[in-house]
C-alpha angles and dihedrals in degrees: 000000000000093000120085139157121265122203102235095174097086113108105178143028098205091130090055098050094085086066093054127097142175099063104186099189113138128199089203102055136010087230095075136250096303090065096052114123092003129144117298116227117256130194090256090053091055090049093049093047092049094052110089091200089070107087123200116274102197116107136246125203091237093080093176091072117102135184112267132167113257137184111249128211101185097195113019091180096039093257133038114277132174089250087071090069111082119154121221130164100341117085098222099118094142092055090048090052087060092051091049091049090051090052091049096046106026114017091156090056090059091051089049096054097044119072121192102214092198094238100083091274128110131202120209123196109229141157130243123228091275092053096255119140118258131177118226115196120197137193122227091258115114136174109277137170126241090278090054093249111147110253094194128074115303141171121259116308090022094290111167104229145147093307091056089050093050092047090054090047089058089053094049092046091053090048086070104030101033096208086139118020093186123048092208111090096015109160127241091239089055092053112047096053091059088068103025102037089226117111099177112120144139137192144210112225121228109283095013091111131034121234097270093046092050091047090051092047092052093045095048095044093049090049089051091053100253123150102242 
């Protein structure tokens, strides 16, 4: 009863686009509208972002979490998979949806943008609000509760992995550029450009499409290589 046929022949959703909303394209920056008129990177910013001893300063609603050193297994399954993205105490589900979509669509991309420096630090390739590349280097300290359980996103069985590293990179990036001063509630369209440099996105509001239309939209967009 849980198995049904899916029409995989559809190749476009042009007829559905009138029902879409939230176009984030910007004529000012490739990063999208949320990065318009934001801070421009300075030499001191690059130095601060590259120093793993500088921890993120933006807040999370789970104020009981503190920075603690953790063992990191970047790729528990050998390559990034959506199962590596498990939310805990931080309310950043939309950002984590982006990370899971990246793992589903482009696992090799994740491995390309994260460098294990071999000294318990990790460098993530990102983009500033003007779409210029920046390197963000992180220590192996992550937000944990009083029992030293990681309160951020982890892999299965609370393994600190690539998703935890990328979540922290978002926090450190925003510590400089302040596009989001609270990690909780960060939007999907504020997350993917930090790693891809492409801020073009759109959405379908709840109820805008029926079940079959939504299924077709997801199928077609995944086949076209979109993060969904």
